[in-house]
C-alpha positions in Angstrom: 0.0 0.0 0.0 1.2 3.5 -0.9 1.9 5.3 2.4 0.6 8.6 0.9 -3.0 7.2 1.0 -2.8 6.1 4.6 -1.3 9.4 5.7 -4.1 11.3 3.7 -6.9 9.2 5.3 -5.4 9.6 8.8 -4.9 13.3 8.5 -8.4 13.7 7.0 -10.0 11.9 9.9 -7.9 13.9 12.4 -8.9 17.2 10.8 -12.5 16.3 10.7 -12.5 15.3 14.3 -10.7 18.5 15.3 -13.1 20.6 13.2 -16.1 18.9 14.8 -14.7 19.9 18.2 -14.2 23.5 17.2 -17.7 23.7 15.6 -19.4 22.4 18.8 -19.6 26.0 20.0 -21.8 26.8 17.0 -23.8 23.5 17.4 -22.6 22.3 14.0 -20.7 19.4 12.6 -18.1 19.6 9.7 -20.5 18.0 7.3 -23.1 20.7 8.1 -20.5 23.4 7.8 -19.6 22.1 4.4 -23.1 22.6 3.2 -23.4 26.1 4.7 -20.1 27.1 3.1 -21.2 25.7 -0.2 -24.4 27.7 -0.1 -22.6 30.8 1.0 -20.0 30.5 -1.8 -22.4 29.5 -4.6 -25.8 30.9 -3.5 -29.0 28.9 -3.6 -28.6 25.4 -5.0 -30.7 22.3 -5.7 -30.1 19.2 -3.5 -28.6 17.6 -6.6 -26.1 20.4 -7.1 -25.1 20.2 -3.5 -24.4 16.5 -3.4 -22.5 16.6 -6.7 -20.5 19.6 -5.5 -19.6 18.0 -2.2 -19.2 14.5 -3.8 -21.5 13.0 -1.1 -24.4 10.5 -1.5 -27.8 12.1 -2.0 -29.4 10.6 1.1 -26.7 12.0 3.3 -27.2 15.5 1.9 -31.0 15.2 2.3 -30.6 14.2 6.0 -28.1 17.0 6.7 -30.3 19.6 4.9 -33.3 18.4 6.9 -31.4 18.8 10.1 -30.1 22.3 9.1 -33.6 23.3 8.2 -34.9 22.1 11.6 -32.1 24.1 13.3 -33.1 27.2 11.2 -29.9 27.5 9.3 -31.3 26.9 5.8 -34.6 27.0 3.9 -36.0 24.8 1.2 -37.9 26.5 -1.5 -39.8 25.1 -4.5 -37.9 25.1 -7.8 -39.4 25.5 -11.2 -40.2 21.8 -11.2 -42.4 20.8 -8.3 -40.0 17.9 -7.5 -37.0 20.2 -7.4 -36.1 21.9 -4.1 -33.8 24.9 -3.9 -31.8 25.2 -0.7 -30.7 28.6 0.5 -29.2 30.1 3.7 -31.9 31.4 6.0 -31.7 34.8 7.7 -30.4 33.1 10.8 -27.7 31.3 8.7 -26.6 34.5 7.1 -26.5 36.2 10.5 -24.4 33.5 12.2 -22.0 32.9 9.3 -19.5 35.6 10.1 -18.9 34.2 13.6 -18.5 30.7 12.2 -16.1 32.0 9.6 -13.9 33.6 12.3 -13.8 30.2 14.1 -13.0 28.4 10.8 -10.2 30.8 9.9 -8.6 30.4 13.4 -8.8 26.6 13.0 -7.3 26.6 9.6 -4.4 28.9 10.7 -3.8 26.6 13.6 -3.7 23.5 11.3 -1.4 25.0 8.6 0.4 27.6 10.6 3.6 25.6 10.7 3.7 25.6 6.8 5.1 28.6 5.0 3.0 30.2 2.3 5.2 28.6 -0.3 4.8 25.1 1.3 1.0 25.6 1.3 1.0 26.5 -2.4 3.2 23.6 -3.2 0.9 21.3 -1.2 -2.1 22.5 -3.1 -0.4 22.0 -6.4 0.5 18.4 -5.4 -3.1 17.7 -4.4 -4.4 19.1 -7.7 -1.9 17.0 -9.6 -3.4 13.8 -8.1 -6.1 12.1 -10.1 -9.7 12.7 -8.9 
């Protein structure tokens, strides 16, 4: 087995667990944050667009959106087709996003702070070079 994959999987799990700890103060999990960030970055999206963008199975996204809707973070609106649902950040989600962003930026800095800007750019280039 190529040690790169083991290291990537281990680091990914570690980062997800650490991010979940940090996001507890906002009553969110990393998977929910990914959806909120996606909506913030791209604006209103269909469920299909979200699961394709995040590369996650549709049922997982539907469950997460339902939970975020229950918590008041997002709204589901009817699309042009009655079967299509458009998901958008709610007023509450928009209001709380800046505080979460501060938390995320601090977390990211803590995780990559030991890397120089050049090393971070090199790391990104190497990741982009990988297939997938």
